[in-house]
C-alpha positions in Angstrom: -208.8 73.2 -165.3 -209.2 76.6 -167.0 -207.3 77.7 -170.1 -203.8 78.8 -169.1 -201.2 80.1 -171.5 -198.5 78.5 -169.4 -200.2 75.1 -169.9 -200.1 75.7 -173.7 -196.4 76.4 -173.5 -195.9 73.2 -171.6 -197.7 71.4 -174.3 -195.4 72.8 -177.0 -192.3 71.9 -174.9 -193.5 68.3 -174.5 -194.4 68.0 -178.2 -191.1 69.3 -179.5 -189.2 66.6 -177.7 -191.5 63.6 -177.5 -194.1 63.9 -180.2 -193.6 60.6 -182.0 -192.9 58.7 -178.8 -196.1 60.2 -177.3 -198.3 59.0 -180.1 -196.6 55.6 -180.2 -197.2 55.1 -176.5 -200.7 56.3 -176.8 -201.5 53.9 -179.7 -199.9 51.0 -177.8 -201.9 51.8 -174.7 -198.8 52.7 -172.7 -199.6 56.4 -172.2 -202.1 57.0 -169.5 -205.1 59.2 -170.3 -205.3 62.2 -167.9 -207.0 61.5 -164.7 -210.7 62.1 -165.0 -210.9 61.5 -168.7 -210.8 57.7 -168.6 -213.9 56.0 -169.9 -215.1 54.8 -166.5 -214.5 58.2 -165.0 -216.6 59.9 -167.8 -219.4 57.4 -167.2 -219.5 58.1 -163.5 -218.8 61.8 -163.6 -221.3 64.2 -162.1 -219.1 67.2 -162.4 -219.1 70.2 -164.6 -219.5 69.0 -168.2 -217.9 72.2 -169.6 -214.8 71.7 -167.5 -214.5 68.1 -168.7 -214.9 69.1 -172.3 -212.2 71.8 -171.9 -209.8 69.2 -170.5 -210.7 66.8 -173.3 -210.1 69.5 -175.9 -206.6 70.3 -174.5 -205.7 66.6 -174.4 -206.9 66.2 -178.0 -204.9 69.3 -179.1 -201.8 67.7 -177.5 -202.3 64.5 -179.5 -203.0 66.4 -182.6 -199.8 68.5 -182.3 -197.8 65.3 -181.7 -199.1 63.6 -184.8 -197.5 64.3 -188.2 -199.0 63.5 -191.5 -196.5 60.7 -192.0 -197.5 59.2 -188.7 -201.1 59.4 -189.7 -200.3 57.7 -193.0 -198.8 54.8 -191.1 -201.5 54.7 -188.5 -204.4 54.5 -191.0 -204.6 50.8 -192.1 -207.2 48.6 -193.6 -208.0 47.5 -190.0 -208.9 51.1 -188.9 -212.6 51.4 -188.0 -214.2 53.9 -190.5 -216.0 55.6 -187.6 -212.7 56.6 -186.2 -211.6 58.0 -189.6 -214.9 59.9 -189.9 -214.4 61.4 -186.4 -210.9 62.4 -187.4 -212.2 64.1 -190.5 -214.8 66.1 -188.6 -212.2 67.2 -186.1 -209.7 68.3 -188.8 -212.3 70.1 -190.9 -213.8 72.0 -187.9 -210.4 73.4 -187.0 -210.3 75.5 -190.1 -206.5 75.4 -189.9 -204.9 76.4 -193.1 -201.5 75.0 -192.2 -199.9 72.4 -194.6 -199.9 69.8 -191.8 -203.6 70.1 -191.1 -204.4 70.1 -194.8 -202.2 67.0 -195.4 -203.8 65.2 -192.5 -207.3 66.0 -193.8 -206.3 64.9 -197.3 -205.0 61.6 -195.9 -208.2 60.8 -193.9 -210.5 61.7 -196.8 -208.5 59.5 -199.2 -208.6 56.7 -196.6 -212.4 56.9 -196.5 -212.5 56.8 -200.2 -210.2 53.8 -200.5 -212.1 51.9 -197.7 -215.8 52.2 -198.3 -218.1 50.3 -195.9 -219.5 48.4 -198.9 -217.1 47.4 -201.8 -217.8 49.5 -204.9 -220.0 51.9 -202.9 -218.5 55.0 -204.5 -218.8 53.8 -208.1 -222.6 53.2 -208.0 -224.1 56.3 -209.6 -227.4 56.5 -211.5 -229.5 59.3 -212.9 -232.0 61.5 -211.2 -235.7 61.4 -212.2 -235.2 64.5 -214.3 -232.3 62.9 -216.2 -229.6 64.9 -214.4 -226.5 63.3 -212.9 -226.8 63.4 -209.1 -223.9 64.1 -206.7 -221.2 61.4 -206.5 -222.0 58.9 -203.7 -218.7 59.8 -201.9 -219.6 63.5 -201.9 -223.0 62.6 -200.4 -221.2 60.6 -197.7 -218.9 63.5 -196.9 -221.9 65.9 -196.7 -223.4 63.5 -194.1 -220.2 63.1 -192.2 -219.6 66.9 -192.1 -223.2 67.9 -191.7 -222.5 69.7 -188.4 -219.6 71.6 -189.8 -219.8 75.0 -191.5 -218.7 74.3 -195.0 -216.8 77.2 -196.7 -218.5 78.6 -199.8 -217.0 77.6 -203.2 -216.3 80.4 -205.6 -216.3 80.1 -209.4 -212.5 80.2 -209.3 -212.5 77.2 -206.9 -214.7 75.3 -209.3 -212.4 76.0 -212.2 -209.4 74.8 -210.1 -211.2 71.5 -209.3 -211.7 70.8 -213.0 -207.9 70.6 -213.3 -207.8 67.4 -211.3 -209.4 65.5 -214.3 -206.5 66.4 -216.6 -204.0 65.8 -213.9 -205.4 62.3 -213.3 -205.2 61.5 -217.0 -201.6 62.8 -217.1 -200.6 60.6 -214.1 -202.1 57.5 -215.8 -200.0 58.2 -219.0 -196.6 57.7 -217.3 -194.8 54.5 -218.1 -191.9 54.7 -215.6 -190.9 56.4 -212.4 -188.4 58.6 -214.0 -191.0 60.2 -216.3 -193.4 60.7 -213.4 -190.9 62.4 -211.2 -189.4 64.5 -214.0 -192.9 65.8 -214.9 -193.2 67.7 -211.5 -196.7 66.5 -211.1 -196.4 66.0 -207.4 -195.4 69.5 -206.5 -197.9 70.9 -209.0 -200.8 69.1 -207.4 -199.6 70.1 -203.9 -199.5 73.8 -205.0 -203.0 73.4 -206.5 -204.4 72.1 -203.2 -202.7 74.9 -201.4 -204.2 77.5 -203.7 -207.7 76.3 -202.7 -207.1 77.8 -199.3 -210.0 77.4 -196.9 -212.2 76.0 -199.6 -210.1 72.8 -199.4 -212.2 71.7 -196.5 -215.5 71.8 -198.5 -217.0 68.3 -199.0 -217.1 68.8 -202.7 -213.4 69.6 -202.9 -212.5 66.6 -200.7 -214.8 64.4 -202.9 -212.7 65.5 -205.9 -209.3 65.3 -204.3 -209.7 61.9 -202.7 -210.4 60.0 -205.9 -207.4 61.7 -207.6 -205.2 60.7 -204.7 -206.3 57.1 -204.8 -205.7 56.8 -208.6 -202.3 58.6 -208.4 -201.3 56.4 -205.4 -202.0 53.2 -207.3 -200.1 54.4 -210.4 -197.1 55.7 -208.3 -196.9 52.4 -206.3 -196.9 50.4 -209.5 -194.1 52.4 -211.1 -192.1 52.5 -207.9 -192.3 48.8 -207.4 -191.3 48.2 -211.0 -188.3 50.5 -210.6 -187.1 48.9 -207.4 -187.6 45.4 -208.9 -185.4 46.4 -211.8 -182.7 47.8 -209.5 -182.8 44.5 -207.5 -182.4 42.6 -210.7 -179.3 44.6 -211.6 -178.0 44.1 -208.1 -178.4 40.3 -208.2 -176.7 40.2 -211.6 -173.8 42.3 -210.3 -173.5 40.2 -207.1 -173.3 37.0 -209.3 -170.4 38.6 -211.2 -168.6 39.3 -207.9 -169.1 43.1 -207.9 -170.5 45.4 -205.3 -171.0 48.9 -206.6 -174.2 49.4 -208.7 -173.8 53.0 -209.6 -173.4 56.5 -208.2 -176.1 58.9 -207.1 -175.1 62.5 -206.0 -171.5 61.4 -205.8 -172.2 58.5 -203.5 -171.6 54.9 -204.5 -174.7 52.7 -204.2 -173.8 49.1 -203.2 -175.6 45.8 -203.4 -176.0 46.1 -199.6 -177.8 49.4 -199.9 -180.3 47.8 -202.3 -180.8 44.8 -200.1 -181.7 47.1 -197.2 -184.2 49.1 -199.3 -187.7 48.6 -197.9 -190.3 49.5 -200.6 -193.2 49.4 -198.1 -191.6 51.7 -195.6 -190.6 54.3 -198.4 -194.2 54.3 -199.7 -195.5 55.1 -196.2 -193.7 58.4 -196.2 -195.6 61.5 -197.5 -194.9 62.2 -201.1 -194.3 65.9 -200.1 -191.4 65.0 -197.8 -190.1 61.9 -199.6 -189.4 63.3 -203.0 -185.7 63.3 -202.5 -185.7 59.6 -201.6 -187.9 58.8 -204.6 -185.7 60.9 -206.8 -182.6 59.0 -205.8 -184.3 55.6 -206.6 -185.3 57.1 -210.0 -181.8 58.4 -210.6 -180.1 55.1 -209.8 -182.6 53.3 -212.2 -181.7 55.8 -214.9 -178.0 55.3 -214.3 -178.3 51.5 -214.5 -180.4 51.7 -217.7 -177.7 54.0 -219.3 -174.7 51.9 -218.1 -175.5 48.4 -216.8 -173.3 47.3 -213.9 -170.3 45.2 -214.6 -168.3 43.1 -212.1 -166.0 45.6 -210.5 -164.6 43.6 -207.6 -160.9 43.9 -207.0 -159.9 40.4 -208.2 -162.1 40.0 -211.3 -161.1 43.5 -212.4 -157.5 42.9 -211.9 -157.5 39.5 -213.6 -159.2 40.8 -216.7 -157.0 43.9 -216.9 -153.8 42.0 -216.3 -154.6 39.4 -218.9 -155.6 42.0 -221.5 -152.5 44.1 -220.8 -150.2 41.0 -221.4 -152.1 39.9 -224.5 -153.0 36.6 -223.0 -156.8 36.6 -223.2 -157.9 33.2 -224.5 -161.2 31.7 -225.3 -160.4 28.9 -222.9 -157.6 28.1 -220.5 -156.1 24.7 -219.7 -156.8 23.3 -216.3 -153.1 23.7 -215.5 -153.0 27.4 -216.4 -150.9 29.5 -214.0 -152.9 32.1 -211.9 -152.7 35.7 -213.1 -149.9 37.8 -211.8 -150.6 40.9 -209.6 -150.4 43.8 -212.1 -151.0 47.2 -210.4 -150.6 49.1 -213.6 -153.3 47.0 -215.4 -155.6 47.4 -212.4 -155.2 51.2 -212.4 -155.7 51.2 -216.2 -159.1 49.5 -215.6 -160.4 52.5 -213.7 -163.3 54.1 -215.6 -163.8 57.8 -216.2 -167.0 57.6 -214.2 -165.2 56.3 -211.1 -162.6 59.1 -211.5 -165.3 61.7 -211.7 -166.9 60.4 -208.5 -163.6 60.5 -206.7 -162.9 64.0 -208.0 -166.1 65.1 -206.4 -165.1 63.6 -203.1 -161.7 65.3 -203.2 -163.3 68.7 -203.8 -165.5 68.2 -200.8 -162.5 67.2 -198.7 -160.6 70.3 -199.9 -163.5 72.6 -198.9 -163.9 71.0 -195.5 -160.2 71.4 -194.7 -160.3 74.9 -196.1 -163.1 75.9 -193.8 -161.4 74.5 -190.8 -158.0 76.1 -191.5 -159.6 79.5 -192.1 -161.5 79.6 -188.8 -159.0 77.8 -186.6 -156.5 79.5 -184.2 -153.3 80.1 -186.3 -151.4 78.1 -183.6 -153.4 74.9 -184.2 -154.6 75.2 -187.8 -151.9 72.9 -189.1 -153.5 69.9 -187.3 -156.9 69.1 -188.9 -159.1 66.6 -187.1 -160.5 64.0 -189.4 -162.9 61.2 -188.6 -160.3 58.5 -187.8 -157.0 60.5 -187.5 -155.4 63.9 -187.4 -154.2 65.4 -190.7 -150.9 67.4 -190.2 -150.3 70.2 -192.7 -147.0 71.8 -193.6 -146.8 75.6 -193.2 -147.0 75.9 -197.0 -150.1 73.7 -197.2 -151.8 75.6 -194.4 -151.0 78.9 -196.2 -152.4 77.5 -199.5 -155.7 76.6 -197.8 -155.9 80.2 -196.5 -155.0 81.8 -199.9 -157.4 84.2 -201.5 -155.7 84.1 -204.9 -156.7 80.6 -206.0 -158.6 82.0 -209.0 -155.5 83.8 -210.4 -153.8 82.7 -213.6 -150.3 82.6 -212.0 -147.6 80.3 -210.7 -148.4 80.9 -207.1 -152.1 80.0 -207.7 -151.1 76.9 -209.6 -148.9 75.8 -206.7 -151.6 76.5 -204.1 -154.2 74.6 -206.0 -151.8 71.7 -206.4 -151.0 71.7 -202.7 -154.8 71.6 -201.9 -155.2 68.6 -204.1 -152.2 66.7 -202.8 -153.4 67.2 -199.2 -156.9 66.1 -200.1 -155.4 62.9 -201.7 -153.5 62.1 -198.6 -156.6 62.6 -196.5 -158.8 60.4 -198.8 -156.2 57.6 -199.0 -155.8 57.6 -195.3 -159.5 57.6 -194.7 -160.0 54.6 -197.1 -157.2 52.7 -195.4 -158.7 53.3 -192.0 -162.2 52.3 -193.3 -160.6 49.1 -194.8 -159.1 48.2 -191.4 -162.5 48.5 -189.7 -164.5 46.7 -192.4 -162.0 43.9 -193.1 -164.6 41.2 -192.2 -167.2 42.6 -194.7 -166.1 41.4 -198.1 -168.2 43.6 -200.2 -167.1 46.8 -198.2 -163.5 45.7 -198.5 -163.9 45.5 -202.3 -165.5 49.0 -202.2 -162.6 50.5 -200.3 -160.0 48.7 -202.5 -161.7 50.0 -205.7 -161.6 53.5 -204.2 -157.9 53.2 -203.4 -157.2 52.1 -207.0 -159.0 55.2 -208.3 -157.0 57.4 -205.9 -153.7 55.8 -207.1 -154.6 56.6 -210.6 -155.4 60.2 -209.7 -152.2 60.4 -207.7 -150.2 59.4 -210.8 -151.8 62.2 -212.7 -151.2 64.8 -210.0 -147.6 63.6 -209.6 -146.9 64.4 -213.2 -148.5 67.8 -212.7 -146.3 68.3 -209.6 -143.1 67.5 -211.5 -144.0 70.1 -214.2 -144.7 72.8 -211.6 -141.5 72.0 -209.7 -139.5 72.5 -212.9 -141.4 75.7 -213.7 -140.8 77.1 -210.2 -137.1 76.4 -210.4 -136.9 78.1 -213.8 -138.6 81.3 -212.2 -136.3 81.2 -209.2 -139.1 80.2 -206.8 -137.2 77.5 -205.0 -139.4 77.7 -201.8 -142.5 76.9 -203.9 -140.6 74.0 -205.5 -139.6 72.6 -202.1 -143.1 73.0 -200.8 -144.4 70.8 -203.7 -141.7 68.2 -203.1 -142.5 67.9 -199.4 -146.2 67.4 -200.1 -145.5 65.0 -202.9 -143.3 62.9 -200.6 -146.1 62.6 -198.1 -148.5 61.4 -200.8 -145.9 58.9 -202.2 -145.6 57.4 -198.7 -149.3 56.9 -198.5 -149.4 55.5 -202.1 -146.6 53.0 -201.3 -148.6 51.8 -198.3 -151.7 51.3 -200.6 -149.7 49.3 -203.1 -148.3 47.0 -200.4 -151.7 46.5 -199.0 -153.2 45.7 -202.4 -150.4 43.3 -203.2 -150.8 41.6 -199.8 -154.6 41.3 -200.3 -154.0 39.8 -203.8 -151.6 37.2 -202.5 -153.9 36.2 -199.7 -156.7 35.5 -202.2 -154.6 33.9 -205.0 
């Protein structure tokens, strides 16, 4: 089969949709090799060798395009035959492809060969030459042999100077004592940029022989710090669970629960390329920092309410008699137990809801913009609320701007409360999630109380200035919010009674 541009386009189309499945099927032996390229066909073939090689090259290109660096990282295991890895390295180096993907795959294969020598300790054995000079490192000699048939790019003096930087970077990596410090240092993107700056010289055996040992040393250090961080997080999670709580902390405005930690797979995370997994690692690091700064306390609905209710009534005792009466449901005390951190997290969510509704109302047909589709329900806006969400004067220091901003917040509160109630219905069989939604509702009730006071102040101000329409708009929105709040209070009281 001759080279055909249409055939290359077909390859691209196939790869875009099925790349990972393609490689998976191939590895599992479920993807048939093209006819004529099977081992038995090649052994019996008397045809044109050039034609066969061309077809093999196209098939190899397809598999190469379908393989990402992350897939190669997972595929290279201690059971992989070193000869296979050596063949992969020859193929990747000969391509002279300067793309990030090809460089990353070359980097991975070279590091694999360094980590898995044919003879244990092979790369550490290094003597002196007869003239007293230090010979080339054994790993570099091995790479020179593996890549003997490849045209090695020339190393410039600038390249050599860049390679010297890996020594100091390796020392820096070894100095870190925890994951937070390592990630905050920015060493991962700095090394990645250094590799990129080597350009075509990156494929020189001497460069690969310098980069691979650094990768191996950094990988060991990173894995150690990452496992230590996740072990500490799991310890916090176990402690919190024993206290009856469920929320460990907040990362990027999202609550991290005990269930999230239980589902965290260290081994799977470490199989992802550092270059594409930095965000995941950063979140683990951020959660660890949050827990170190503010260790988790039991924040389940009942323990929190019991403590707050007892403290509010002045009845906290060192010990209680066996016949002590159970604590009374005290919503005020429960709301008072809401922490500033929880309030800040919910405020962030409310701002996101406001923005989402604002975007919808502004682009929707004016006939339908008062009905906003939410995940589990339709949110109906009053004409005044819809106008507020379209207002372009929200940054003004005026009564109308204050009223519009208040309407935005009241609507967002209704939306958030309704969402949490709907989530609670769907997760009623999952105790930890029920506690999570109940805690969120308590925070929303506390914010509602604050906004209600603000609303009463604005109503009085609007009436003083003769703006009765604005006052009525606030009252209407506030009434909707009160209806939702009353429903929440009844739900919490019912839940308390069922567990008392």
